[in-house]
C-alpha positions in Angstrom: 4.4 0.0 39.1 3.4 2.8 36.8 -0.4 3.0 36.6 -0.2 3.7 32.9 1.1 0.2 32.5 -2.3 -1.1 33.7 -4.7 1.4 32.2 -2.8 2.2 29.0 -1.8 5.6 27.6 -4.3 7.8 25.8 -4.1 7.1 22.0 -3.5 9.8 19.4 -7.1 9.6 18.3 -8.4 10.1 21.8 -6.2 13.1 22.3 -7.4 14.6 19.0 -11.0 13.9 19.9 -10.5 15.8 23.2 -9.0 18.8 21.4 -11.7 18.8 18.8 -14.4 18.8 21.5 -12.8 21.8 23.2 -12.5 23.7 19.9 -16.1 22.9 19.1 -17.2 24.3 22.5 -15.3 27.5 21.8 -16.8 27.8 18.4 -20.3 27.4 19.8 -19.7 30.1 22.4 -18.3 32.4 19.8 -21.3 31.8 17.5 -23.8 32.4 20.3 -22.1 35.6 21.3 -22.0 36.9 17.7 -25.7 36.0 17.1 -26.7 37.7 20.4 -25.1 41.0 19.4 -25.7 41.0 15.7 -27.5 43.9 14.0 -31.2 42.8 13.4 -31.3 45.0 10.3 -28.2 43.4 8.9 -28.1 39.8 10.0 -24.9 37.8 9.7 -24.4 35.4 6.7 -25.0 31.9 7.8 -22.9 30.3 5.0 -19.7 30.8 6.8 -20.9 29.2 10.0 -22.4 26.3 8.0 -19.0 25.7 6.3 -17.3 25.7 9.6 -19.8 23.2 11.0 -19.2 21.0 8.0 -15.4 21.2 8.6 -15.8 20.2 12.2 -18.0 17.2 11.1 -15.3 16.1 8.6 -12.6 16.2 11.2 -14.8 14.3 13.7 -15.3 11.5 11.1 -11.5 11.3 10.4 -10.8 11.0 14.2 -13.5 8.2 14.4 -11.8 6.4 11.5 -8.4 6.7 13.2 -9.9 5.2 16.4 -11.1 2.2 14.4 -7.7 1.8 12.8 -6.0 1.9 16.2 -8.4 -0.7 17.5 -7.6 -3.0 14.5 -3.9 -2.5 15.0 -4.1 -3.3 18.7 -6.1 -6.5 17.9 -3.6 -7.6 15.3 -0.7 -7.1 17.7 -2.5 -9.1 20.3 -3.3 -11.9 17.8 0.3 -11.8 16.6 1.6 -12.2 20.2 -0.8 -15.2 20.7 0.3 -16.9 17.5 4.0 -16.5 18.2 3.8 -18.2 21.6 4.0 -21.5 19.8 7.6 -20.7 18.8 8.8 -20.7 22.4 11.3 -23.4 23.2 11.6 -24.5 19.5 14.5 -24.4 17.2 14.1 -22.0 14.3 16.1 -21.5 11.1 16.4 -18.1 9.5 18.3 -16.8 6.5 21.2 -15.0 8.3 25.0 -15.4 8.6 24.8 -14.4 12.3 24.1 -16.7 15.2 24.4 -16.6 19.0 25.7 -19.0 21.6 23.1 -21.6 22.7 22.6 -22.9 26.2 24.8 -26.0 25.4 27.7 -23.6 24.5 27.5 -24.2 20.7 26.8 -21.9 17.8 25.0 -23.5 14.9 24.5 -22.7 11.2 23.5 -24.4 8.0 25.1 -23.5 4.6 24.1 -24.6 1.1 26.4 -25.0 -1.9 24.8 -24.4 -5.3 27.3 -26.9 -6.9 30.1 -29.3 -6.0 33.2 -27.6 -4.7 36.9 -28.4 -5.0 37.6 -26.4 -1.8 35.4 -24.9 0.9 36.7 -22.7 3.7 34.6 -21.8 6.7 35.5 -18.8 8.9 33.8 -17.6 12.1 34.3 -14.0 13.1 33.3 -12.1 16.3 31.3 -8.8 16.5 34.5 -6.9 15.7 35.1 -8.8 12.5 38.1 -10.7 13.9 38.6 -14.3 12.9 38.2 -16.6 15.8 37.9 -20.0 14.0 38.6 -21.5 10.6 38.3 -25.0 9.1 37.6 -26.7 5.8 33.9 -27.3 4.9 32.0 -29.8 2.9 32.5 -30.2 -0.8 29.2 -31.7 -2.0 26.4 -29.6 -3.4 23.4 -29.1 -1.1 22.7 -28.3 2.5 25.2 -28.9 5.3 25.2 -28.3 9.0 28.0 -26.6 10.9 28.4 -26.4 14.7 31.2 -24.6 16.5 31.9 -24.5 20.2 33.8 -21.3 21.4 36.7 -21.8 23.8 36.0 -21.7 27.5 35.9 -18.0 28.6 34.9 -16.7 25.2 32.2 -14.1 25.4 28.7 -15.2 24.6 28.2 -12.8 21.7 26.9 -12.9 18.2 29.2 -14.5 15.7 29.3 -14.3 11.9 29.9 -17.2 9.5 31.6 -16.8 6.2 31.7 -19.6 3.6 34.1 -19.4 0.6 33.6 -22.2 -2.0 35.6 -22.6 -5.2 34.8 -25.0 -8.1 37.3 -27.0 -10.0 37.4 -24.2 -12.6 38.5 -21.8 -9.9 35.1 -20.1 -10.0 33.3 -18.9 -6.9 30.3 -21.1 -6.0 27.1 -19.5 -4.8 26.4 -20.2 -1.1 23.6 -19.5 1.3 23.9 -19.3 5.1 21.2 -20.0 7.6 21.3 -19.4 11.4 19.8 -21.9 13.8 18.6 -20.9 17.3 16.2 -21.7 20.1 13.4 -19.2 20.7 13.8 -18.1 24.4 11.3 -15.3 24.6 9.1 -12.8 22.7 9.8 -9.1 22.5 7.7 -6.2 21.1 9.7 -3.6 19.1 7.8 -0.7 17.5 4.5 -2.6 17.8 5.9 -5.8 16.1 6.3 -9.0 18.0 9.8 -10.5 17.5 11.4 -13.8 18.4 14.4 -13.7 20.6 16.7 -16.7 19.8 20.2 -16.9 21.2 20.7 -13.1 21.2 19.1 -12.5 17.8 15.7 -10.8 17.2 13.8 -11.8 14.1 10.2 -11.5 12.8 8.2 -14.7 12.5 7.9 -14.1 8.7 11.7 -14.7 8.5 11.5 -18.2 9.9 12.3 -20.8 7.3 11.7 -23.9 9.5 10.7 -24.8 13.0 11.9 -27.9 14.9 10.7 -29.3 18.1 13.5 -29.9 20.7 13.2 -33.1 22.6 15.2 -33.8 25.7 17.0 -37.1 25.8 16.2 -38.8 29.0 18.6 -41.5 30.4 17.5 -45.0 29.9 16.4 -46.8 33.2 19.0 -49.1 34.6 18.2 -52.7 34.4 18.3 -54.6 37.7 20.2 -57.9 37.4 18.6 -61.1 38.8 20.6 -63.7 40.6 
């Protein structure tokens, strides 16, 4: 295992602080040398050195501020990871037309119709945009569930749902599609903790609802009496 995985890599603020310390040492060495060999009858102007010292102090304060910000960001990431652990094993619903194959082999969505429809067509497409399934959907306004089981041997990839709904006046009805998946793991991408659900990655802020999954246990067999 890489040691850096245990100790952590130096932060940008730490690297800047090390560089500043080295530059400050060089500045002091230069200042001491110039003062040592200056002409006693024409001493050097101290204003320039004072301004440089003030500049070093300003940079040092900026680095200290960056260190504090990095510490706050790290704490927030740790807190975010702790808070998202509660999503593991639960079914989440997000606003997306894409969904992955679940462990039971199904792909699940929800779709909402803004008004009653005279015809609703549901189409499932693969990652290449090729239609793999089609059927007629619900006609009533409101939220409806849709579950599709790919044929045996079909790749477990991400599928896209399309819903076309037409009113009695041949006008297109507004539809919203939601993806349903079970959170299997947590992944950190660019410092942000994301939920991995059936092949999709999403931020917790995109979750619209969370549902506990209960396993159905078989009922105990009753022993007959003679």
